[in-house]
C-alpha positions as CSV (number, residue, x, y, z in Angstrom):
1,M,-103.5,-59.1,-34.9
2,N,-104.1,-55.8,-36.6
3,I,-102.0,-52.9,-36.4
4,K,-104.5,-51.0,-34.3
5,Q,-104.5,-54.0,-31.5
6,A,-100.8,-53.8,-31.9
7,K,-100.8,-50.1,-31.1
8,E,-102.8,-50.7,-28.0
9,Y,-100.5,-53.4,-26.8
10,I,-97.5,-51.3,-27.4
11,K,-99.1,-48.1,-25.8
12,H,-100.0,-50.2,-22.7
13,S,-96.5,-51.5,-22.3
14,V,-94.9,-48.3,-22.6
15,K,-97.0,-46.9,-20.0
16,L,-96.3,-49.7,-17.6
17,Y,-92.6,-49.6,-18.3
18,L,-92.6,-45.9,-17.4
19,K,-94.5,-46.3,-14.2
20,K,-92.6,-45.4,-11.1
21,D,-93.0,-46.3,-7.4
22,E,-93.2,-43.7,-4.6
23,F,-89.2,-43.6,-4.6
24,G,-89.2,-42.7,-8.4
25,E,-88.0,-46.1,-9.3
26,Y,-89.5,-47.8,-12.4
27,R,-91.9,-50.5,-11.3
28,V,-90.7,-52.8,-13.9
29,P,-86.8,-53.0,-13.5
30,V,-85.1,-51.8,-16.7
31,V,-83.3,-55.3,-17.0
32,R,-87.0,-56.7,-17.2
33,Q,-88.3,-54.4,-19.7
34,R,-88.5,-56.6,-22.6
35,P,-88.1,-54.9,-25.9
36,I,-91.2,-55.0,-28.3
37,F,-90.7,-56.7,-31.5
38,L,-93.3,-55.8,-34.1
39,L,-93.3,-58.2,-37.0
40,G,-95.3,-57.7,-40.0
41,A,-95.4,-57.2,-43.8
42,P,-93.9,-54.1,-45.2
43,G,-96.1,-50.9,-45.6
44,L,-98.5,-51.8,-42.7
45,G,-98.0,-48.5,-40.9
46,K,-95.6,-49.6,-38.2
47,T,-93.5,-46.4,-38.2
48,A,-96.8,-44.4,-38.2
49,V,-98.1,-46.2,-35.1
50,M,-95.0,-45.4,-33.3
51,E,-95.4,-41.6,-34.0
52,Q,-99.0,-41.8,-32.8
53,I,-98.1,-43.5,-29.5
54,A,-95.5,-40.9,-28.8
55,Q,-97.7,-38.0,-29.4
56,E,-100.5,-39.6,-27.4
57,L,-98.3,-40.3,-24.4
58,G,-96.5,-36.9,-24.7
59,I,-93.1,-38.7,-24.9
60,A,-90.2,-38.4,-27.4
61,L,-89.5,-40.7,-30.3
62,V,-86.1,-41.6,-31.9
63,S,-86.4,-43.7,-35.0
64,Y,-83.7,-45.5,-36.8
65,S,-83.5,-48.1,-39.6
66,M,-80.9,-50.8,-38.8
67,T,-80.1,-51.5,-42.4
68,H,-78.4,-48.1,-42.6
69,H,-76.0,-49.0,-39.9
70,T,-72.5,-50.6,-39.9
71,R,-71.0,-51.9,-36.9
72,Q,-69.0,-48.8,-36.4
73,S,-72.0,-46.4,-36.5
74,A,-74.0,-48.6,-34.1
75,L,-71.3,-49.4,-31.7
76,G,-69.0,-46.4,-32.0
77,L,-65.4,-45.9,-33.5
78,P,-62.3,-47.1,-31.7
79,F,-59.8,-44.7,-30.2
80,I,-56.5,-45.1,-28.2
81,T,-56.3,-43.7,-24.6
82,Q,-53.6,-43.8,-21.9
83,K,-54.5,-45.5,-18.7
84,S,-52.3,-46.2,-15.5
85,Y,-52.3,-49.6,-13.8
86,G,-50.0,-50.5,-11.1
87,G,-47.8,-47.5,-11.8
88,R,-47.4,-48.2,-15.3
89,E,-48.8,-46.5,-18.4
90,Y,-50.8,-48.4,-21.1
91,S,-52.5,-47.7,-24.4
92,V,-55.9,-49.1,-24.2
93,S,-58.8,-49.1,-26.8
94,E,-61.9,-47.4,-26.3
95,Y,-65.0,-46.6,-28.2
96,T,-66.9,-43.4,-29.1
97,M,-70.6,-43.2,-28.1
98,S,-73.1,-44.9,-30.6
99,E,-74.6,-42.7,-33.1
100,I,-78.0,-44.2,-31.9
101,I,-77.3,-43.6,-28.3
102,A,-76.0,-40.1,-28.9
103,S,-79.3,-39.2,-30.9
104,V,-81.3,-40.1,-27.7
105,Y,-79.2,-37.8,-25.6
106,D,-79.3,-35.2,-28.4
107,T,-83.3,-35.3,-28.4
108,M,-83.4,-35.2,-24.6
109,E,-81.2,-32.0,-24.5
110,A,-83.0,-30.3,-27.4
111,S,-86.6,-31.0,-26.4
112,G,-86.3,-31.2,-22.4
113,I,-88.3,-34.5,-22.7
114,R,-86.5,-37.1,-20.6
115,E,-88.6,-40.3,-21.6
116,G,-89.4,-41.8,-24.8
117,I,-89.3,-44.7,-27.3
118,L,-86.1,-45.9,-29.1
119,F,-87.7,-47.3,-32.3
120,L,-85.5,-49.5,-34.5
121,D,-86.9,-50.8,-37.7
122,E,-85.8,-53.6,-39.6
123,I,-83.9,-55.1,-36.7
124,N,-83.9,-58.6,-38.1
125,C,-81.8,-57.2,-41.3
126,V,-78.8,-56.1,-39.7
127,S,-75.3,-56.5,-41.2
128,E,-73.3,-59.7,-40.4
129,T,-70.7,-57.7,-38.4
130,L,-73.4,-56.0,-36.2
131,A,-75.6,-59.2,-35.7
132,P,-73.5,-60.6,-32.6
133,S,-74.1,-57.3,-30.8
134,M,-77.8,-57.4,-31.2
135,L,-78.5,-59.9,-28.3
136,Q,-76.5,-57.8,-25.9
137,F,-78.5,-54.7,-26.9
138,L,-81.9,-56.4,-26.6
139,Q,-81.0,-57.8,-23.3
140,Y,-79.1,-54.9,-21.6
141,K,-80.0,-51.9,-23.8
142,V,-76.3,-51.3,-24.6
143,F,-74.6,-50.6,-27.7
144,G,-70.8,-50.9,-27.3
145,R,-70.0,-49.5,-23.8
146,H,-72.9,-47.1,-23.9
147,K,-76.3,-47.7,-22.3
148,V,-79.7,-46.5,-23.4
149,P,-80.8,-43.9,-20.8
150,D,-83.5,-45.0,-18.3
151,G,-86.9,-44.0,-19.1
152,W,-86.4,-45.1,-22.8
153,V,-88.5,-48.1,-24.0
154,I,-87.1,-50.1,-27.0
155,V,-89.5,-50.9,-29.7
156,T,-88.2,-52.9,-32.7
157,A,-89.8,-53.9,-36.0
158,G,-89.1,-56.3,-38.9
159,N,-90.4,-58.2,-41.9
160,P,-91.0,-61.8,-42.1
161,P,-88.3,-63.7,-44.2
162,E,-90.7,-64.1,-47.3
163,Y,-90.8,-60.4,-47.7
164,N,-87.2,-59.6,-47.4
165,K,-84.2,-61.7,-48.5
166,S,-81.9,-59.9,-46.0
167,V,-83.9,-61.1,-42.9
168,R,-81.8,-63.0,-40.4
169,E,-84.1,-65.3,-38.3
170,F,-83.4,-64.7,-34.6
171,D,-82.5,-67.8,-32.3
172,V,-84.5,-68.8,-29.3
173,V,-82.3,-67.1,-27.1
174,T,-82.9,-63.7,-28.5
175,L,-86.6,-64.2,-28.9
176,D,-87.1,-65.2,-25.3
177,R,-85.9,-61.6,-24.5
178,L,-88.6,-60.1,-26.7
179,K,-92.1,-59.2,-26.5
180,I,-93.5,-60.5,-30.1
181,L,-96.4,-59.0,-31.8
182,E,-97.3,-60.4,-35.2
183,V,-99.4,-58.0,-37.3
184,E,-101.5,-58.7,-40.2
185,P,-103.0,-56.5,-42.9
186,D,-106.7,-55.3,-42.0
187,Y,-108.5,-53.1,-44.5
188,R,-111.5,-52.2,-41.8
189,V,-108.8,-50.9,-39.5
190,W,-106.9,-49.0,-42.3
191,K,-110.1,-47.5,-43.4
192,E,-110.6,-45.8,-40.1
193,Y,-107.1,-44.4,-40.3
194,A,-107.8,-43.2,-43.9
195,S,-111.0,-41.7,-43.0
196,D,-109.2,-39.6,-40.1
197,R,-106.4,-38.5,-42.5
198,H,-108.9,-37.7,-45.3
199,L,-107.3,-39.9,-47.7
200,H,-108.8,-39.4,-51.4
201,S,-112.3,-40.8,-51.3
202,A,-111.9,-42.4,-54.8
203,I,-109.2,-44.7,-53.0
204,V,-111.5,-45.5,-50.1
205,N,-114.6,-46.1,-52.2
206,Y,-112.6,-48.4,-54.7
207,L,-111.2,-50.4,-51.7
208,D,-114.8,-50.7,-50.4
209,L,-115.7,-52.4,-53.4
210,K,-112.4,-54.4,-53.8
211,K,-111.1,-55.1,-50.3
212,D,-108.8,-58.0,-51.7
213,H,-106.9,-55.2,-53.4
214,F,-105.8,-53.4,-50.2
215,Y,-102.8,-55.5,-49.5
216,C,-101.3,-58.3,-51.8
217,M,-97.9,-59.6,-52.3
218,E,-97.2,-62.4,-54.8
219,M,-94.5,-63.6,-57.3
220,T,-95.0,-63.0,-61.0
221,A,-92.9,-64.0,-64.3
222,R,-91.7,-60.3,-64.0
223,G,-90.7,-60.5,-60.2
224,R,-92.4,-59.5,-57.1
225,S,-95.9,-57.8,-57.4
226,Y,-97.3,-56.0,-54.5
227,V,-99.8,-53.5,-53.1
228,T,-99.3,-52.0,-49.7
229,A,-101.2,-49.7,-47.3
230,R,-98.2,-47.3,-47.7
231,G,-98.6,-47.5,-51.4
232,W,-102.3,-46.4,-51.2
233,E,-101.6,-43.6,-48.8
234,D,-98.8,-41.9,-51.0
235,L,-101.1,-42.4,-54.2
236,S,-103.7,-40.5,-52.2
237,Q,-101.4,-37.6,-51.7
238,I,-100.3,-37.5,-55.3
239,L,-103.8,-37.7,-56.8
240,T,-105.0,-34.7,-54.7
241,L,-102.0,-32.6,-56.0
242,Y,-102.6,-33.8,-59.6
243,E,-106.2,-32.6,-59.3
244,E,-105.1,-29.2,-57.9
245,E,-102.9,-28.7,-60.8
246,Q,-105.5,-30.3,-63.3
247,M,-102.8,-32.8,-64.5
248,P,-104.0,-36.2,-66.1
249,V,-103.9,-39.2,-64.2
250,D,-103.1,-42.5,-66.1
251,E,-101.8,-46.0,-65.4
252,S,-98.1,-44.9,-65.4
253,L,-98.7,-42.6,-62.5
254,V,-100.6,-45.2,-60.5
255,G,-98.2,-48.0,-61.4
256,Q,-95.4,-45.9,-59.6
257,Y,-97.4,-46.6,-56.2
258,L,-99.3,-49.8,-56.9
259,R,-96.9,-52.7,-58.2
260,N,-99.6,-54.9,-59.4
261,E,-100.8,-54.7,-63.1
262,K,-104.4,-56.0,-62.4
263,V,-104.9,-53.5,-59.4
264,V,-103.4,-50.7,-61.4
265,K,-105.5,-51.1,-64.5
266,E,-108.8,-51.6,-62.3
267,F,-108.3,-48.6,-60.0
268,T,-107.5,-46.4,-62.9
269,A,-110.5,-47.3,-64.7
270,Y,-112.4,-46.9,-61.5
271,Y,-110.8,-43.4,-61.1
272,D,-111.9,-42.2,-64.5
273,L,-115.6,-43.2,-63.7
274,Y,-115.4,-41.8,-60.2
275,N,-114.6,-38.4,-62.1
276,K,-117.4,-38.9,-64.4
277,Y,-119.9,-39.5,-61.5
278,K,-118.7,-36.3,-59.9
279,R,-119.3,-34.3,-62.9
280,D,-122.7,-36.1,-63.8
281,Y,-124.3,-35.9,-60.2
282,R,-123.0,-32.2,-59.7
283,I,-122.1,-32.8,-56.1
284,E,-122.0,-29.1,-55.2
285,E,-125.7,-28.7,-56.2
286,I,-126.8,-31.8,-54.0
287,L,-125.0,-30.3,-51.0
288,A,-126.5,-27.0,-51.6
289,G,-130.0,-28.7,-51.1
290,K,-130.8,-28.1,-54.8
291,P,-130.4,-31.7,-56.6
292,S,-131.6,-31.8,-60.0
293,E,-134.6,-34.4,-60.9
294,Q,-132.2,-36.2,-63.3
295,A,-129.6,-36.7,-60.3
296,V,-132.2,-38.1,-58.0
297,A,-133.7,-40.3,-60.7
298,R,-130.4,-41.6,-61.7
299,A,-129.3,-42.3,-58.2
300,R,-132.5,-44.0,-57.5
301,E,-132.0,-46.5,-60.4
302,A,-128.2,-46.8,-60.2
303,A,-126.4,-50.1,-59.3
304,F,-125.0,-50.4,-55.7
305,D,-121.5,-49.7,-56.8
306,E,-122.5,-46.4,-58.2
307,R,-124.6,-45.8,-55.2
308,L,-121.7,-46.3,-52.9
309,S,-119.3,-44.3,-55.0
310,L,-121.8,-41.3,-55.0
311,L,-122.4,-41.4,-51.4
312,G,-118.6,-41.5,-50.9
313,M,-118.2,-38.4,-52.7
314,L,-120.7,-36.6,-50.9
315,L,-119.5,-37.7,-47.5
316,D,-116.0,-36.9,-48.4
317,R,-116.9,-33.3,-49.1
318,V,-119.0,-32.8,-46.0
319,Q,-116.5,-34.5,-43.8
320,A,-113.8,-32.2,-45.2
321,D,-115.8,-29.3,-44.0
322,M,-116.3,-30.8,-40.6
323,K,-112.6,-31.4,-40.4
324,D,-111.9,-27.8,-41.2
325,V,-114.5,-26.5,-38.6
326,M,-113.0,-28.7,-35.8
327,E,-109.4,-27.9,-36.4
328,Q,-110.3,-24.0,-36.6
329,G,-112.3,-24.5,-33.4
330,A,-109.1,-26.0,-31.6
331,Y,-107.0,-23.3,-32.9
332,L,-109.1,-20.5,-31.7
333,S,-109.7,-22.2,-28.3
334,D,-105.8,-22.4,-27.9
335,L,-105.3,-18.9,-29.0
336,R,-107.4,-17.6,-26.1
337,A,-104.3,-18.3,-23.6
338,P,-101.8,-16.0,-25.1
339,L,-104.3,-13.3,-25.6
340,K,-105.4,-13.5,-22.0
341,A,-101.9,-13.2,-21.1
342,V,-101.6,-9.8,-23.4
343,K,-104.7,-8.5,-22.0
344,A,-103.7,-8.8,-18.4
345,Q,-100.6,-6.6,-19.1
346,A,-102.2,-4.2,-21.8
347,E,-104.2,-1.9,-19.6
348,G,-102.2,1.2,-18.9
349,A,-99.4,0.0,-21.3
350,R,-98.1,1.7,-24.4
351,A,-98.9,0.3,-27.9
352,E,-95.2,-0.7,-28.4
353,Q,-95.3,-2.7,-25.1
354,V,-98.1,-4.7,-26.4
355,I,-96.3,-5.5,-29.5
356,A,-93.5,-6.6,-27.4
357,L,-95.8,-8.8,-25.5
358,L,-97.1,-10.5,-28.9
359,E,-93.4,-11.2,-29.8
360,R,-92.6,-12.8,-26.5
361,Q,-95.8,-15.1,-26.9
362,A,-94.7,-15.8,-30.4
363,Q,-91.3,-16.8,-29.4
364,G,-92.6,-19.0,-26.6
365,R,-94.9,-20.7,-29.0
366,Q,-92.2,-21.1,-31.4
367,K,-90.0,-22.8,-28.7
368,L,-92.8,-25.2,-27.8
369,L,-93.4,-26.1,-31.4
370,D,-89.7,-26.8,-32.0
371,S,-89.5,-29.0,-28.8
372,L,-92.4,-31.1,-29.8
373,Q,-91.1,-31.4,-33.3
374,T,-87.6,-32.3,-31.9
375,A,-88.9,-35.0,-29.8
376,G,-91.3,-36.5,-32.4
377,A,-94.1,-35.9,-30.1
378,L,-96.3,-33.6,-32.4
379,S,-99.3,-34.7,-34.3
380,D,-100.3,-33.3,-37.6
381,A,-103.3,-31.6,-36.1
382,D,-101.3,-30.1,-33.4
383,R,-98.6,-28.8,-35.7
384,K,-101.3,-27.1,-37.7
385,K,-103.0,-25.7,-34.4
386,H,-99.5,-24.2,-33.2
387,R,-98.7,-22.7,-36.6
388,L,-102.1,-21.1,-37.0
389,V,-101.7,-19.5,-33.5
390,L,-98.2,-18.4,-34.5
391,R,-99.4,-16.9,-37.7
392,F,-102.2,-15.0,-35.8
393,L,-99.6,-13.4,-33.3
394,E,-97.1,-12.4,-36.0
395,E,-99.5,-11.0,-38.3
396,S,-101.1,-9.1,-35.4
397,R,-97.8,-7.8,-34.2
398,K,-96.9,-6.7,-37.9
399,E,-100.1,-4.9,-38.2
400,L,-99.9,-3.1,-34.9
401,Y,-96.3,-2.2,-35.6
402,V,-97.3,-0.1,-38.8
403,G,-100.6,1.3,-37.1
404,D,-101.2,4.3,-35.2
405,L,-102.7,3.4,-32.0
406,A,-102.8,5.4,-28.9
407,D,-102.1,3.1,-26.2
408,G,-102.1,-0.7,-24.9
409,A,-105.9,-0.7,-24.5
410,A,-106.4,0.3,-28.0
411,A,-103.9,-2.3,-29.2
412,F,-105.8,-5.0,-27.3
413,R,-108.9,-3.8,-28.8
414,F,-107.6,-4.3,-32.2
415,L,-106.6,-7.9,-31.3
416,K,-110.0,-8.7,-29.9
417,E,-111.5,-7.5,-33.1
418,R,-109.3,-9.5,-35.2
419,Y,-110.0,-12.7,-33.0
420,D,-114.0,-11.9,-32.9
421,G,-113.9,-11.6,-36.6
422,Q,-112.4,-15.3,-37.0
423,V,-114.9,-16.6,-34.3
424,A,-117.8,-15.1,-36.5
425,R,-116.4,-16.7,-39.6
426,L,-116.1,-19.9,-37.9
427,K,-119.8,-19.7,-36.7
428,R,-120.9,-19.0,-40.4
429,E,-118.8,-21.9,-41.6
430,T,-120.5,-24.0,-39.0
431,E,-123.9,-23.2,-40.1
432,E,-123.0,-23.8,-43.6
433,T,-121.5,-27.4,-43.0
434,K,-124.7,-28.1,-40.8
435,G,-126.7,-27.1,-43.8
436,R,-124.7,-29.4,-46.2
437,L,-125.0,-32.3,-43.8
438,H,-128.8,-31.7,-43.6
439,A,-128.9,-31.7,-47.8
440,L,-127.0,-35.0,-47.7
441,F,-129.3,-36.7,-45.4
442,S,-132.2,-35.2,-47.4
443,F,-130.9,-36.5,-50.8
444,V,-130.1,-40.1,-49.2
445,E,-133.6,-40.2,-48.1
446,E,-135.2,-39.1,-51.4
447,A,-132.9,-41.0,-53.5
448,F,-132.2,-44.3,-51.8
449,A,-135.4,-44.5,-49.4
450,E,-135.0,-47.8,-47.4
451,G,-131.8,-49.0,-49.0
452,N,-128.5,-49.8,-47.1
453,E,-127.1,-46.3,-48.2
454,M,-128.6,-44.7,-45.0
455,L,-126.8,-47.3,-42.7
456,V,-123.6,-46.7,-44.4
457,L,-123.9,-42.9,-44.1
458,V,-124.7,-43.1,-40.3
459,T,-121.9,-45.6,-39.8
460,E,-119.5,-43.4,-41.6
461,L,-120.3,-40.4,-39.7
462,T,-120.0,-42.3,-36.4
463,V,-116.6,-43.8,-37.0
464,N,-114.9,-40.7,-38.5
465,S,-113.4,-38.8,-35.6
466,F,-113.9,-35.3,-37.1
467,S,-117.6,-35.8,-38.1
468,A,-118.4,-37.6,-34.7
469,Q,-116.7,-34.6,-32.9
470,F,-118.7,-32.1,-35.0
471,I,-122.0,-33.6,-34.4
472,A,-121.3,-33.9,-30.8
473,A,-120.4,-30.4,-30.6
474,F,-123.3,-28.7,-32.9
475,G,-125.8,-31.4,-33.3
476,S,-127.8,-32.9,-36.2
477,E,-131.4,-33.8,-35.9
478,D,-131.1,-36.0,-39.1
479,Y,-128.3,-38.0,-37.5
480,Q,-129.8,-38.3,-34.3
481,R,-133.1,-39.4,-35.8
482,H,-131.8,-42.1,-38.2
483,N,-129.1,-43.5,-35.8
484,K,-132.2,-44.1,-33.5
485,E,-134.3,-45.6,-36.1
486,L,-131.2,-47.9,-37.1
487,M,-130.5,-48.8,-33.7
488,L,-134.0,-49.9,-33.2
489,S,-134.0,-51.7,-36.4
490,E,-130.9,-53.4,-35.4
491,R,-132.2,-54.4,-32.0
492,S,-135.5,-55.8,-33.6
493,R,-133.5,-58.1,-35.8
494,D,-131.7,-59.4,-32.8
495,I,-134.7,-60.4,-30.8
496,Q,-136.3,-61.8,-34.0
497,A,-133.1,-63.9,-34.3
498,Q,-133.1,-64.9,-30.6
499,I,-136.8,-66.1,-31.1
500,A,-136.0,-68.1,-34.0
501,A,-133.3,-69.8,-32.3
502,L,-135.6,-70.7,-29.6
503,E,-137.9,-72.7,-32.2
504,L,-141.0,-71.8,-30.4
């Protein structure tokens, strides 16, 4: 299965394991809650999937890599205590709490979230001294003498032996106590993730053309050669930063993330070509609805690879704008609650009392943010939203503090004007983004006519979560029209194929 399918299986299992009956008992007894074992090649995003599941279910996440643990850190250290048996005193060995179990309790204490996932990576690479204890842990959720708290589901992960020399193959007794999910690389699934995370369009465009370069692992005369999904994502981030600082990108940089000589050479060459296309076509002019005649003519005559790269650049720019609009909209919507709380008490209050109200709202928001971060249950989008709300509250409080407002009502009017100003700016940005989307459709219609590029455009807008949300919220006549035409065309082809199959 691919990582997306594995995520759904794990999410469903966790939900069922945490389901309770009318007496508050878990429907699946703890002893029957088989740990999940995610088996797959390195760099597929197993850890990222666990973070997403915790965020979506609103539960905590504690992650550990088992290769970093000795028997003492996992099971606890021995100490001597005195006990009385039959009237006589004896020295008895006991063990401190496992570092791993203690981390679960620490997370519950700090976040206030009582249920979660304990994710143990590289479980099949434990040290020789720790290996005998793993069977007991997988069956009874016990490290040493200390048990994983009820309400915590164990998910483990590991690499197949061909990827890691340290792998210890589990025996049948151990395997029979696990739910095993074997995961394979799948570019189609990763592309959805890359689109939502807004990874560098040069990487996505290149992999659209060279799908076999997405993930590869082989032995060469120089040793192991590999390219992983993690490598592409890390390269995306560094490319963006290099471009911001106008630093040159060469094979040496790319080779730090992709450990395959052929892929490094071909991607670096494509990246240079990608930047040349960006300069030659003048992307901003196209999205402003003013493409040059030369750009339209060149696109019309271009090979499919060049067309796909150009479309990718245009889409990347528009989808980045859509992402910003949707994130700003989520932040402003979330900001209403604390502002309403302030408004309810501002009438008849003094300005300094409104300042104190803002401070309490900011403290409450910071506490929520810290709790979710501690629990590992905070997505990047939610983290950004909470920080934007915090910034508004803190900046407003500082401006009110140095201002000279008569009373609480005047102070709240200042807050409302500030909020309304951001809403007005968001409306302008929304209209500008809709204009760029219309310009994109117009260019594709003019340059590519009946080519497959329109199908690619509509499909990409549909599968990307931010563009799909933007179009659902604000509409797009171009999208609706072409989507309908393409659906009718697809339906017509299906009918023709069915008729042909009947051999009439």
